[in-house]
Structures are given as structure tokens and as C-alpha cells.
C-alpha positions, 0 to 999 in steps of 0.5 A, a space after each residue: 465490458 471486459 475486452 482483455 484476456 483476463 477473468 475479472 471474476 476470481 471464482 471460489 479458488 485460484 492457485 496463485 504463484 509468484 510472477 516476478 523474479 523477486 517473488 519467486 526468490 522469496 517463495 523458494 526461501 519460504 519453502 526451504 525454511 518450511 522444509 528445515 522446520 519439518 526436518 527439525 521437528 523429527 527430533 524436536 516437535 518445537 522445530 515446527 516453529 521454524 516451519 511457521 516462519 517459512 509458511 508466513 513467507 510463502 503466504 506473503 509471496 503468494 500474489 492476489 488472484 488477479 495480480 499476475 494477469 494485471 501485470 501481464 495486461 499492463 505490459 501488453 497494453 502500454 507502449 513498450 517505449 514508456 515501459 522502457 523509460 520507466 524501467 531505466 528510471 527505476 531500480 537501485 543506484 549507488 550515489 556515493 560509495 564512500 558515504 554509502 548513499 544510495 537511492 531505490 525506485 521500485 521497479 514494479 508499481 501495482 498502483 500504476 496505470 494498467 491500461 494506457 492513460 492520456 499523456 500531458 500533451 493531450 490535456 486541454 489546460 484551457 478547459 480542465 472541467 470539460 471532457 477529454 477527447 470524445 468525452 468517453 470514460 478513460 480506458 481503465 474506468 469501471 464503466 469500461 472494464 467493470 468491477 473485478 471480484 477477487 477469488 474467495 480463496 488462493 494459495 495465500 490462504 493455504 499457506 497462511 492457514 497452515 501457519 496458523 494451525 502450526 502456531 497453535 500446535 507449537 503453542 499446545 506443545 509448549 503449554 503442555 510441557 510441564 518442565 517449561 512452566 510457561 502457564 497461559 503465556 503462549 495462549 495469551 500471546 497467540 490469542 492477542 496476535 489473533 485479535 490484533 490481526 482480526 481487527 486490522 483485517 476486518 477494517 481492510 475487508 470492510 474497505 474492500 467491500 465498500 469499494 466493490 459495492 459502491 457504483 462508480 459515478 461519472 464526473 459529468 453527472 456526479 451528484 451532490 452527496 457521496 459518490 465514488 470517482 475514478 480518474 486521472 490526477 491533473 493540476 488545478 489552477 494552483 499547478 503542482 509542487 516540488 517536494 523537498 524531503 526533509 528540507 533537502 534540495 538533493 532529495 526532491 520530487 517534482 510534479 507532486 500534488 500530495 505527499 508523505 515522507 518519513 525519516 528513519 534511523 537504524 538504531 543499534 544497542 548492545 544487549 546481554 542475554 541471561 547467559 551473559 552473552 553480548 549481541 547487537 540488536 538493531 531496529 528502524 526508528 521513525 524520527 520525523 515525518 511530514 505530509 501535505 497536498 494541494 487541490 487537483 482535478 480528477 479527470 475521468 474522460 467525461 469531465 474534470 472535478 476539483 478535489 481538495 486532497 488535504 481534507 482527506 483523513 484517509 489517504 493511501 498512496 500505495 508503494 513508495 515513490 523513492 527511497 534515499 539511504 545513507 550511512 550518515 545524515 545529510 550534513 555533519 551537524 545533523 549527523 552529530 545531532 542524530 548520534 547525540 539524541 539516540 545516545 541520550 534516549 537509550 544508549 543507541 548507536 545510529 547505524 544508517 539513515 533512510 528517507 522514504 517518499 510516498 505521494 500522488 503525482 500529476 498523471 497518476 490514477 486515483 480512486 476516491 470516495 468523497 463528499 461533493 458539495 457546491 463550490 462557493 460563489 466567490 470561488 466560481 466567479 474567480 475561476 475563469 473556466 467555471 462558467 456554470 455551463 458544466 455542473 461538475 465545474 460548480 461542485 468540489 470533492 471533500 474528504 472530511 465528511 463521512 456518511 453513514 456506512 461510508 468512509 471518505 477515502 483517497 487511494 492512488 491507483 484505479 479501482 481495477 488496480 486497487 481491487 486487483 491487488 486485494 484479497 477476498 474478505 474471507 481470505 483476510 479473516 480466516 487465519 487471524 480468527 483461527 489464531 484468536 479462537 485457537 489461542 483462547 482454547 489453549 488457555 484450557 490446557 494451561 
């Protein structure tokens, strides 16, 4: 099944270290912060709280068990010219120094194709429901590469587990300090944090298990029901759309089939602490957002099927496509309005603005669990390419009808890329459960 130099079965434990320059910088910063906390703890055990921050940073910088291998596979498998073109289009760009306007396109996209995908010049637009080429599944289809299994434990668990344990130690020291008079507050905060993270990671682990356990159907033989499908996004009869973020012509993205954008302001306030010292506190506040989409064809090599994207309640577009930053709003009127509203609502000053676009573009990989139902006869008759000879041309995918034990989901990326960047359910659950149980046990010390 797997013809590439990567082991898709992660095993029990795998030592994972960063594989990008930015990842190493973050990991080393975490290591330094952890060391500072250990040194501080020599004179005051509460200094271990600094080490907790460092360990959390190191855990975040430790990739999944297959991330490095898939990154290497992508670089080796895809035409260097294509990778070079993407590299030239990505990165940070200062658009206007005076207005402090800049754009950022991520240089590394974990949800992108890992193995080569057919380019638009090879698509048969006159037979969008028919097979691509010889009718075999695309190179990255699970029928070709199989379903990967993340390692049960990685370096992430070591650092995240250590952070959880040190958090409990610090909480116990504060709770037992009679001069602090904090009562059960630290215990409740730790237990509450553990409960929230446990619930969040439980649903993440459940979604991963659903992805691993559900066999992937081929489009040409997709049944009416709730199949799992993996393929390439291609335009349906309605074509694609150009998204203008926040109705601004200068912030646009063509060839989109699904999108979500957010507009945030960095709002700052001057606050005074108990000792009378003033300081500035800033935070990003969501001002408005929008989402939308249109039907597209999912082509897996064996055939194409219509997908009604807007019907999906759960969509995950992965990493953002592009971000626009600026010290001012796009127009003077919007700038004055933003400042006035922020001031009225809480005496805040607007320091900067940020627009972020997520989405699904023509040619992207897509993974979905959806409900397949017959297309209305009137729509089939109006579609010149749905002549009834192909069963997959007479059905369509909806995302608003869950099945028992199966939630309709649409994600940018193939099954390989989505599972490849995931951590095991065990690794997701252990640290938050440690916090939850430890926090509850600390109540007895108060």
C-alpha cells in the first residue's frame, strides 16, 4: 500500500523534534524559559510556575509523530518548480510602511497536498462526473496510501505531562502557604482548566477515531448513506467565486469555493494595579466575521460527485490562507468609527487591525463525512453532464444530516494530511485528565 519512505504506523512511542526553523526557535525558547524557572525555584519553589510556561511552549513546538516525515515527503514528491512558485507567493510582505500595512501568507501548509495532484490543465470540464485519466484513485487517496496511525506517545506528551505535574506542585505549594490565604481558589482554577481541556480534547479525539475507523468509499461506487470521501476540489457548474474580505476590493482572493474571514482589532486599555501603578493591557477583539460557500465537485480519480458545502455545520479549513494587518482601518471613515465604538464600549484605544481569510480553493484536497442523497430529477434533467449512466452523477453530498455515532464534517486536506498532523487520543487526554484529577485532590489540602 505505502510506497514511500515513511512509516504510517506510529507505534507506542516516537521522539519528535521540530523540523522547521521557526519550530526550533520556539522549542529552544521553551527550553530556556524552563531552565530559568528551575533556577528560580532554588530560592523560591513558586518559581516552578515559570517552568510550566516553558514546558507548554516546548509541548506546542513538538510536532506529531508523522509531521516531519510528511513534510519531507511533500518536498520530495512534488515538482520543485511548483514548490518554488508557492514559496515566492508566501511569506511576510510590507505593503505600506507609512500606514504599517502588511500581508502574511503561511510558508508551510500542513493541509496542502503531500503527493502530486492533477493540475487544472488535465481536468475534463466536459465530463466532471467521469473518472480522471485511467480512473484509478488519486495518489494520496487512502486506497493507495492506506490510513496512518499516530504514535500513542511522543515528545509532546512528555512536556505536556511534565507541565501538568508542575502545575499541580505549584498549586499545592500555594494552597499550603498559610500566609497566602487563597483557600480552594488554586485547586478550583486547576480543576476547571483540566475540565475544559478534557472536554475539548475528548471531542477532538472522538473526531480522530471516527476518521480512522470509517473506511473511505470510492466516488464511482459511493452508496446512498453516510460515506467517507477524499478527493480534489473542482468547480461545479456554477464555477468559483472571488472573495472580497470585509467588502474591500484590495483584500481579495480568487478561485474560492468556501470561505470564512474575521476582522479583529487590537484594543488597549490603561489599567491601574493595587499598588497604583499604571500599565497598558492589549488584546485582540473579534469585531465581525462572515462565511459562505458554493457547491463543488469532489474528484477522487474514479469519478466526481457534487458536494453542497454550505450545508455543512462543521467545516475546518485548517491554516489561514492570507492575513492583512494595518495600524489603521482601510478607510478614514472606518478608522473613526472603529475608534469611537471601542472608546464607547470600554474606554479602549484601537492599536491595530487584522483581517484573516480561511477557505477552500479550486484544486485543494478535501476530506469529508457526509450524507449522500439522490439529486432532484429536475436538477439532473437541467444538468447536461448528468445523463444517468454514472451513478455518482445522480447523487449529491449534504452536511446537515448526522447519523448515529457519525457527525458530518468537511475538512481541507486529505485523510493522510489530517491524520498525519494529529496526535493520538491517549496523548490528547492524559495531560488534561491529570490537571482535572489533581485539581480536585488539591481541594483536600485547602
